[in-house]
C-alpha positions in Angstrom: 93.3 95.7 87.2 90.0 93.5 87.9 88.1 96.2 89.7 86.3 98.5 87.8 83.1 99.7 89.4 82.1 97.9 92.0 82.8 94.3 92.0 81.3 91.9 89.9 79.6 88.8 90.4 81.1 85.3 91.9 80.9 83.0 88.8 82.8 78.9 88.4 83.7 79.2 85.0 83.4 75.7 83.7 85.5 74.5 80.3 89.0 75.7 80.8 92.5 74.4 81.8 94.0 71.2 81.4 93.7 68.6 84.2 97.5 69.3 85.0 97.4 72.7 85.4 94.6 72.8 87.4 96.4 69.9 89.5 99.5 72.1 89.6 97.5 75.0 91.1 95.6 72.8 93.8 99.1 71.3 95.4 101.9 73.4 94.1 102.7 75.6 97.6 105.9 77.7 97.8 106.7 77.5 100.9 108.5 81.3 100.7 104.9 82.7 100.0 102.3 79.9 101.0 100.3 81.7 103.7 97.9 80.4 106.6 98.0 76.7 107.2 101.1 75.2 104.9 101.0 71.9 105.4 97.8 70.1 106.6 95.2 72.1 104.8 91.9 71.1 102.6 91.8 73.5 100.7 94.2 76.0 98.1 93.3 79.3 97.6 95.9 80.8 94.8 95.9 84.5 94.0 97.7 85.7 90.9 98.9 89.1 91.9 100.7 92.2 90.9 102.3 94.8 93.8 101.1 98.2 91.9 97.5 96.7 91.3 94.6 99.0 93.8 92.7 95.6 93.9 95.2 93.1 94.9 95.8 95.9 98.1 92.2 96.0 98.8 92.6 91.9 98.6 95.6 91.5 100.6 94.9 93.5 103.1 91.5 92.3 103.7 93.3 88.3 103.5 95.9 89.0 106.0 93.5 90.1 108.4 92.2 86.7 108.7 95.4 85.6 110.2 95.4 87.5 113.6 94.2 86.2 116.7 91.5 88.0 117.1 89.4 87.6 114.0 85.9 86.0 113.4 87.8 84.3 110.7 90.8 82.8 112.5 89.2 79.4 111.7 89.3 79.7 107.5 92.8 80.2 107.9 93.3 76.6 109.8 92.0 74.3 106.8 93.5 76.6 104.1 96.2 77.5 102.1 96.9 80.6 100.6 99.2 80.9 98.2 100.7 83.9 96.2 101.5 83.6 92.9 103.4 86.9 90.5 101.0 88.4 87.4 103.2 91.4 86.7 101.4 93.7 85.0 104.6 94.9 82.8 102.4 96.8 80.3 100.5 99.2 82.6 102.8 99.0 86.0 106.5 100.3 85.6 107.9 98.2 88.5 105.8 95.5 88.0 108.6 93.0 87.0 111.5 94.6 89.5 109.0 94.3 92.9 108.1 91.1 91.9 112.2 90.3 92.3 112.4 92.0 95.0 109.5 90.4 97.1 111.0 86.6 95.8 114.5 88.0 97.3 112.7 88.4 100.6 110.8 85.2 100.6 114.3 83.9 100.8 115.0 85.6 103.9 111.8 84.3 105.2 110.3 87.8 104.5 107.9 88.1 101.9 104.7 88.3 103.8 106.3 91.7 105.4 107.8 92.9 102.1 104.0 92.2 100.3 102.6 94.4 103.3 105.2 97.4 102.5 105.1 97.0 98.8 101.0 97.1 99.0 101.2 100.3 101.1 103.2 102.1 99.4 101.2 101.9 96.3 100.5 105.6 95.9 104.5 106.5 97.0 105.5 103.9 94.2 103.7 105.9 91.6 106.2 108.5 92.0 109.5 106.8 92.7 112.4 107.4 89.5 114.9 105.7 91.6 113.7 102.5 92.2 116.8 100.9 93.4 117.0 103.3 96.4 113.6 102.9 97.4 114.7 99.0 97.4 117.2 99.3 99.5 115.6 101.4 101.9 112.8 98.5 102.5 115.6 96.3 102.5 117.1 98.0 105.6 113.4 98.5 107.3 113.2 95.0 106.7 116.6 94.3 107.9 117.4 92.0 105.1 120.8 90.9 104.4 120.9 93.6 101.7 124.3 92.0 100.0 121.9 89.0 99.2 118.9 91.1 98.6 120.8 92.3 95.9 122.2 89.6 94.3 118.8 87.2 94.5 117.7 90.2 92.6 119.5 89.7 90.2 119.7 86.1 89.6 118.2 84.1 86.8 117.1 81.3 89.1 114.8 83.6 91.0 113.6 85.8 88.0 112.7 82.8 86.4 110.0 81.9 89.5 108.3 85.2 88.4 108.3 84.5 85.0 107.2 80.7 85.4 104.2 82.2 87.7 103.5 84.8 84.6 103.5 82.1 82.6 100.9 79.7 84.4 98.9 82.2 85.1 98.8 83.1 81.1 98.5 78.9 80.4 95.1 79.1 83.0 93.5 81.9 81.4 94.4 84.7 83.8 94.3 88.1 81.9 93.5 90.7 84.9 94.5 90.8 88.8 93.8 90.0 91.0 92.5 86.5 89.8 92.0 83.9 92.5 91.5 79.9 92.5 89.9 78.2 94.7 90.8 74.3 94.7 91.8 74.4 91.0 87.8 76.4 90.2 88.3 80.1 88.5 86.8 82.9 90.9 85.8 85.9 88.5 85.2 89.2 89.4 84.1 88.4 93.2 84.4 90.8 95.9 86.0 90.4 99.4 82.7 89.9 101.1 81.8 87.2 98.6 85.2 85.6 98.9 84.3 85.4 102.7 81.4 83.5 102.3 82.8 81.1 100.2 85.7 80.2 102.6 83.5 79.9 105.5 81.1 77.5 103.5 84.4 75.2 103.1 84.4 72.0 105.0 
């Protein structure tokens, strides 16, 4: 998890992934997981994230607050698309893949933001969950999902391939920690929330 000590300093990495990969994360905006301005945005902020990562929780909750009508940062959401991509840290997080499958299954019912918020809020609780199936059934009920479709979608290979494709894309881009942000194809490394806000506010 990219969150050791305090936050690091914002760095734009120079040499890196191919132009085609950069173009992909600049232009590809999965409808179910694109927040803020989905259509006519001038900029694209992409995050590779894991639901059990504490730093991911902090950033997600921070950025989600921009959407509130009373937020002083609401204008950022008018010119930027915020794209969530899955990067399950399965090596250290037991539920990384199942939670990603569940999130994408909820996304198929238009409730990605709701389930993401729930998973991040339940992060500490998830550490002690031994019956994930029972936990997810409760979440599906709370979010008023079609539970039969939710369960079927979680086991759908085409859905699981979406998570694997995001993971592979991140690895090809050099992602090795979460959260990792890309702004218009440029990687932002070791960045603190206030620094990210400053960069987003300066966008034209």
